[in-house]
N, C-alpha and C positions, 0 to 999 in steps of 0.2 A: 425784148422777148415778146412775140405776138400772143394775143389771147389764145389762139389755138394751141401754141406751144405750152402755155401755162396750164391749159386744161389737160393736155396729154401728160405732162409732168405730174399733175395732181392725180391722174388715173394711175400712173405707174407707181405711186406710193403704196398701192395695194401689194406690190411685190415685197417679199421679205428680204432682209439683209442676209448674206452680202450680195445677193443677186441684183438687188436694186442699184447699188453703187456701181457694180460692174457693167450693167446692161442699160440703165435708164437713159444715158445720153444717146447711145447708138439706136435704141428702139425709138426714141422721140424723133431723132433725125430721120429715120426710115419712115415713120408714120407721116411726118410733115411733107416728105418728098412725094410720097404717094397721094396724099389728100390735095396738095396744092399744084400737082403736075399740070392739070388742066385749067385750074382757076386759082391764080395766085392771090386773089383777094379773099379767098376762103379762109386764109390764115387770120383775117381780122374779125370774122363773125362765126367761123365754123366751130363745131364740137366733135369729139370722137364718136364714131359711128357705134351703133349697138353691136355690130360684129367685132369691132376692136375692143369694146368693153368686155364682151364675153370671152374673147381670146386672152385678154389680160387676167380676167377672173379665173379662167382654167389653168393658166400658167401659174398664177399665185397659189392656187390650191395644190397643184402638182409640186411646187417647190416647197410647200409646207409639209408635204408628204414624202420628201426625199428624192425628188427628181434630180437629174444631173445638173449641177450648179448650185444645189441647195447646201445648207449648213449641216454640220454634224448633228446638231439638235433636231433638224428636220428629218434627217435620215432615221434617227431614233424614233421620232413620232410616227414615221411611216411604217416602221417595223412593229410598233405598238398596234396601229390600226390593222396591220395584216395578221398579227396574232389574235386580236380580238375577232376578226372576221373568220379566220380558220377555226379556232376553237369554238367560237359561238355557233357557226353554221354546222359544225360537226355535232355540237350538242343538240341543236335544232333538228338535225337529220335523225339523231337518236330518238328524240320525242316523236318525230313523225313515224318512224318505223315502229316504235313502241305503240303508238296510237292505232296504226293500221293492224299490228299483230293482235292487239287486245280486242279490237273490233271484230276482227275475222274469226278469232279462235277462242278468246279467254272469256267471252261473255257467258255469264252463267256460272263460271267457275271461281271468279274472284268477286265476292259480294260487295267490295268497296270501290270497284271500278264500274263507271256508268257507261255502258255501251248500248246502242239502240237495238231493239229486237227487229225481227224480220219485217214486221208490219210497218214500223217506222222507217226502215231502210227503203221499203217500196214507196211509202208516202212521200219521203223526202229524198228521193233518188238523185235529183240533180244537185242538191246541196252536198250529198255525200260523194257525188262524182267529182264536184269541184274540190272537195277536201282531199280526195285521193290523188288528184292531178297535182295539187299544190304540195302534198306530202312527197310525191315522186320527184317533183322539181326541186324541193328542198334537199333531198338526198343527192340529186345531181349537182346542186349548188356546192354542197360540202366537198364533193369530189373535185369540182373545178377550183375551189378555193385552195384545197390542199396542193393540187397540181400547179397552181399559179397561172391558170388559163385566162385568156382574154375574155372568155365568155362569162367569167364570174360577175362582172359589174352589171351587164344587162339582165342576167338571170336573177340577180339579187333584187333588182327593181321589180321584176315580175313576181317573185316570191313574196316581196313586201307588200305589194298590192293585193295579191291573192290571200295573204294572211289577214291584213287589216281591214279591207272592205267588207268581207262577210262578217267579221267580228264586230264591226261598228254598226252594221245594219241590223244584226240580230241581237245586240247586247240587251240584256234583261236587267242586270245590276251594274250601275256605274263603276263599281269596284272592279268589275271584270276587265275593264279597259287597262288597268294596271299590268295585267299579264301581257297585254299586247305591247306595252312599253318594253318589257323585258325581251320580247321577240324582236322588236323593231331595232334595237341597238346593234346587235351583231349584223343584221341585214343591212343597215345603213353603212356600217363599217365595211361590209363586203362590196357595197356599191361604190365606195370611195377607195377600195383597196389598191394600193400601188402594184404594178406588175412585179413579179419576182420569180426566182427559181423554185422548183418543187420543194416542199419541206422534206428535210433529210429524215426527220422522225415524226411522221404524221401522227396526229393525236387520235388514232382510231381506237385507242383504249377506253375512250370515254363511253361508247355504247356498252361496253362489257358490263359494268355494274348494273346498268339499267336492264338489260336483257336477263342477266343472272338473277336479279332480285325477283323479276316477274316470274321467271321459270321456276324458281324455288317455291314461290307462293302458289303457282298453278299446280305443282305436284304435291303440295302439302295438303293433307286431308283436313277439312273443316275450315272454319274461319280463323285467321291469325288473330293474336291479341291486338287490342285496339291501339296500344302504344307503338306497334310496328307499322301501323297504316301510314303514318307519316314518312317512314323510310321508303315506302313504296311510291310515294309522290315524286314524279319525275323533277319538278322544280327543287324539291328538297335535296334530291340526289345531286342535281346541278350545283346547288349551293354548297353541299358537303364536298364535292370534288374540287371546287375553287378553294375551299378552306384547306384541303389537303395539299393542293398545289402551292398555295400561298405559304404554308408552313415549310414546305420543301425548299422553296426559293429563299425564305428568310433565314433558314438554318444553314444553307450551303454557303461555303465561303467562296464567293465569287467577286473577282475584281470588276468585271463588266456587269453592271446592273442598269436597270432602266426599263427597257421595253417589256420584258417578261413580267416584272412586277407590276407595271402599269396595266398590262393586259389582264392580269389576274385581278387587279383591283377593279377594272371596268366590269368584267364578267361576274365578280362577286356582288358588286353593288347593284347591278341591273336585276339580280334576283330578288332584292329586298322589296321592291314594289309588289311583285307577283306573290311573294310569301306574306306580306303584310295584308294583301287583299283577302287572304284566307282566314284572318283572324275573326272577323265579325260573324262568320258562318256558325251554324249550330253543329259543331263537330264533337266527336268524343274527346274527353279531357286528354287521354294519352296522345291522340293525334295533334291536338292543339299545342301541347307541350313540346312535342318534337318540332313543329312548325316555328314556334317562338324561339326556341333554341337555335334552330337553323338560321333564322333571321338575324339574331344577335351575332352569331358566329360569322355569317357572311358579312355583315356590316363591319365588324371588327377587322376581318381579313381585309376588306377593301380599304379601310383607313390605313391599316398598317403597311400594306404592300404599295398602296398609292403614295404614302409619304416617302417610302424608300425610293420608289421609282422616280418621283418628281425631283427629289434631291439629286439623284444620279443624273437625270437629264439636264437639269439647270447647271450642274457642274461641268457639262461638256462646253467646249469653246465654240464661239460664234464664228466659225470659219468654213470655207467651202470644204465639202466632204472629200473632194479630190486632191486636197492639199495634204 
């Protein structure tokens, strides 16, 4: 075995089983034929090119997310990533719509919502223009994710940059970056989301509680009780929705478990940093109580559904999905 062949075989160990056992020999032979066609001595001192390394890395990632030739477990992992991307981007689109709606119409009617006045909007016009564009792109991303379109991945990268860069540049309190972690997880999942068919039951019901709660508060005269302020927090609502979804999944008698439970676990646990970042703030006791309870409920839901989902996925056989 030549040194070049050894290096290629070592590179192909990145591929997961069973694809590695099925394809490693043929891929190594093909690489060697291409690399040594013009210079046979290259087999003694050559190394895999950067292009070959990137190709193998992309193939390994695709196989781990359920591409053709992947194992049954990898297919389940890919479904989990897709569910996280779909549900998470829809939730982010809901937050984006809620932010635009509150800024444009609700300022002055809800005392607990911080929206800029006209002078601030004129002064910080470019910043709000970027925020508006990113919010619109977030809504478009959610539509693409639900429909399973190829534009989902590049659009997710654009939205991720648009969300994180302004937040990191303008951060005042380090704890505020924890909320960006909550935002980043579903966007990263969307960036790696494997292609698939449109969702048969799109999760468009997620925006309903958000819009409904704000509408009720806007129409309600006077200031709502402080203990209800936490219920109007979008992240609290996101956490409570994952708690409800997790309870439904755990109570249903389903033989096929795994991806749905794992997706709920991820979406529940990513809200914990954002909720915990609100604890040190000087907030009313009622609001703080609701946030703490939501944090504990989301953490418990994430652990419970994650345990069930991991057990189900680990119980799957390590065989090609097409067998």
